[in-house]
N, C-alpha and C positions, 0 to 999 in steps of 0.2 A: 868094232869099237866105234866107228863113225856113226852107225845108226843109233847107237846108244846115246852119243853126245847130242845128236840132233833131236832126239826125243825129249830131252830135258827142257829145252825152251818151250816146247809145246805144252808140257805139263805145267810149267809156270804160267803160261798164258791162260790156260784153263783155270788154274787156281785163282788167278787174279779176277777172272770173270765171275767165278763163283763167289768171291768175297764181295764184289760189287753188287751182285744180286742179293746176297745176304744182307748187306747194308741197306739196300733199298727196301727189302722186305721188313727190316726192323724199323725203319723210319716211317713207312706208310701207315701202320696201325697207330703210331703215336700222334699223328696229325690231329685227329678229332679230340684228343684229350688235352690239347694245349689251352691253358687259361690265360687270357689276355689281362695283364695287370699293369698298373701304373705305379711305379716306384716313387717313393717320397722320402726325403731325408728329414729326420727329426732329431733335434738335439735334446738329449735326456738330461735329467737332473744331475747326473754324475759328470756331465761335460762331454760325453761321448756322442758321436754322430751315429744314429741308427737308421738303417735303410729298411723301410716298411713297404710291403706290397699292398696296395689298395685295390681291391677288385672293382672292376667297372660294373656298375649296376644302376638301373633307373630307379630302383627302390632304395630309400635311405636305410642304412643299418640302424641298429638299436641306439648306438651312441649318438649318431647324427640326429635321430628323432628326439632324443632326450635333450640335446642342445637346442633343437627347434622349439621345444616346449618350455625353454628357460627353466629347466629343472622341475617342471610340473608333472603331474601324474595323468592328467587328461585335459582335453581341449574342447571348448564349446564356442562355436562361431569365431574362431581365431583367437580366443582368449584362453590362456593356460591357467589351470587350477591344480591344487594339491588335495590329496585325500585327507579328510578330517572326520572325526566323530563329533557328536554334540558335546560330549564331555571334554574332548580336547579343545574345541572352540571356546567353551566356557572357561577353561583354565587359561587359555591365551588372553581372553578379555580381562579376567581378574588380574592377571600379571600386569598388563599395560594400564589398567585402571589404577592400580596401586602406584605404579610409576608416575602417572599423571598427577594424582592427588598429593604426592610427596614433593612435587616441584613448585617453586615460587610462581610459576606461570598460572597455576590453578588459583592460588590466592589472589593474584593480580586480576584475573578474570572476574572473580567474585566481587572485588571492589568496584570494577567498572560496571557491573550489572545491578548495583544497589538501587539506582533510580530509573532503571529501564521501564518499569511499570508505572512511573509517575505520569499521571494523566493518560495512560495507555492501558487498555484492558486486553490482555492476551487470552484468546479463546481457544486456539489450537496451535499445534506445531507441525510443520511440513518439512520433512527431511528429504533432500534430493541429492543423488550422486554420491552416496557414502562410499561405494566401492565394495567389492566382494571380500568377505573375511576368509575366503579360501583362495585368494589370489596366489599365484605361484611366485610373485615378487614379494620377498620378505619385507622390503621397505613399504610396499603398498599395503600389506596386512597390518603392519605396525601403525601406519598413518590412519587407516580406517578405524582400527580399534581405539587409538588415542582420540580421534575425533568423536567417536561414540561415547567415550568417557567424558569428554568435555561437554557434550550435549546433555548428559545427565547432570553435570554441574550447573549448567544454565537452567535446566528445567527445575531443579531443586531450589534455585534462588527465586523462582516465581511464586507469587502468593498462592495460586491455585495449581501449582505444578503437578501435584499428584492426581488431580482431577482432569487434567487436560488430555485430549486425544492426540496421539503422536503418530503420524502417518509417514511411512518410508516408501521410497520408490527409487529403483535403479535397475536398468535392463540387464546388468551383469550379475544380479543376485542369483545364487544357486538355490536349490531346494533346501539345502542345509542352512544357508543364510536366512531364509524366510522362517525356518523352524526355530532357529536360535533367537531371532528378533521377536518372534511370537512368544517365546518362553519368557522374555523380559516384559511382556505386556504391551508390545507395540503392534501396530497394524501395518501390513505390507500390501501394497496394491500394485497392479500392473501399470506399465508406462503406456499412456500419459495420464492415468486417472487421478493422480495426486494433484495436478494443477487445478482441478475443479475445487479443491479444498482451500485454495489460497483466497483469503478474504481480508477485509480491513482489520480484523482482529487476529490475524495470523502472525506467527513468528516463523520465518522461512530460514532454514539452516541448510545451505548449499555451498560447500567449500570446494574450490578448484573444479568447477563445472565448466562445460562449454558455453559459449555465448548463446547458442540456440536454447539452452535450458533457461538462462536468465531472460531471454526474450519471451518465452512462454509465461514466465512469472510476470513480466511487464504488461502482458496483455490482460492480466487479471486486476481486480481492485488493489490499490496500493496497500501492502501489508503494514502492520504496525512496526515490525522489526525485521530487518534483513541482515543476515550474517552470511556474506558472500565474498567472492573475490573482488578486489578493488576494480570498480567500473572503469577507472581511468586507464587501466592496463589495456583494455580493448581498444580504446581510442589511440593509444600510442603504437600498437602493433598492427592495427587494421586500417589500411589506407584505401580500402575498396569503397565503392559507392553504395554499399548496402546500408539500409536504414537501421540496422540492429543497434549500432553504437548510439545513435540518437535516441532510440527508444529506451536503452538502458540508462542514459543520462537523464531522461525525463522521469524515469522510475525513481531515481534517488534525488531528484531536484528538491531543494529545500530541506533535506534530511540533515539531522545532526550526525556527524561522523566520528566514530571512536575506533582507535586502532586496536585490533585484536592482539592479545599478548602472543609473542612468538615462541615457538618451541621447534627446534630443528627446521625442517621444511614442511612440517605437518600443517602449519597455519600461515604459510608465507603469503604475503600480499592479501591478507584477509581483513575486512573492515566490518564494523557494526554500524548499520544505517538505522537511525531512529527517526521515524516519520514525525514531522512537526505537528504539534497539537494545537497551536494558536490559530492556524488557518482553518482548521476543521471546525473549531468552536465558533469563530466569527461568522462562518457561513451557515451554520445550522441553528444555534441557540439564540444569540443576541438579535439576529435580524427579525424573526417573527415576533419577538417580544416588543420591539420598537414599533412595528407597523400595527400590531393589534391594540396595544395599550394607548400609545400616544395619539393614534388617529381616530380611535373609536370612543374610548371612555373619557379622556379629558375634554373633548369638544362639547358634549352635552353639559358637563359641569360648568363651562364658561357661559353657555346659553342661559342656564338657570340663574347664574349670578347677575346676568344682565337684565333679565326679566323681573326677578323678584329680589331686589337688593334689600339687605337688612337696614332699617331706619337707624340713623345715627342720633346721638343726644342733641346735637344742634338743631337737626330737623324737627325733633319733637318740641323743642322750645319755640321754634318758629311757628309751628302750627297751633300750639296751645300755650300762649304766653301766660305767665303768672299775673293775677290782678294787682293793681296798685292799691294803696290804702284808701285813697279818695273813692275809687270805684267800689271798694268793699263796703264803705259807709253808705254810699248811694244805694247799693243793692239792699242793704239792711233796712234803710228808710222805706224803700219801695215795698219791702216785704212786711214792714210793721204798719204801713199806712192802712191797708184794708182792715186790719184788726181793730184799729182805733175808731174807725167809722162804724164798725159793727157794734161797739159798746155804746156809742152815742145813740 
């Protein structure tokens, strides 16, 4: 009996050792398959707290990438865009164009543009920084399409609007943007080629652009009409020693300023600058007329009047006075005297 009792503890000890080895064998193959996760608590719409495992990864997942693109479908140089076809882009433009033309802002702009061409001859239109019509930001697409509709309103109010060349430039234009604008009859050029088209007869349409864009315009001849952001904004927010603000102020110096009608934030702080026509006329046309006519032609006329004056009536009387009655009788006797002697 005793040997039997003593053998039981040994059996138990062996069994325990076997269980320990078995547990170790089970745990060891599971070690490589452990996934390191970071748990996160998220409150759902139903009010419950959900615990979600977020895998650790250096590569962003599809959802994070979509948030990075701000809901866009693709990205070019850090800018997000959405997929569009030419038909869809045309439909978007027609929608926002109808919305623009139905608003009182459109009629108010037409009233302000009635005398823009008074003493100003518009020869071309340069459009800068319109923005991509494929932008992933819905507000950005709406603003760009509305600004394009307003541009058509401006051009239609010009006397030769249908004949003018309209040039577009924006580094963010996509291939589809260029194709769509070309379908409307516009010309699209690469940055910075459009600045070369800015001249004294230009209408520059550049809403909400950077100061560097306006500086490039200021380096060109002063255009007839500028529809740009209020130049005073740059002076208020730029305290640097850069000369850009001074150049912009000189660009609009002496211009007549008209407030652009407001619609949401699409035209916020936008002004219409009309170049003064009085200074240009006084420097070009009147000055040559005065120097050529008054200094050359009138002087010979004065010399002729001094050298060959027309004789007056008094001077003729002084030089050839009328004979008195006695002188007349005397002359008659003298004339008759020879005839009487001849008869004798």
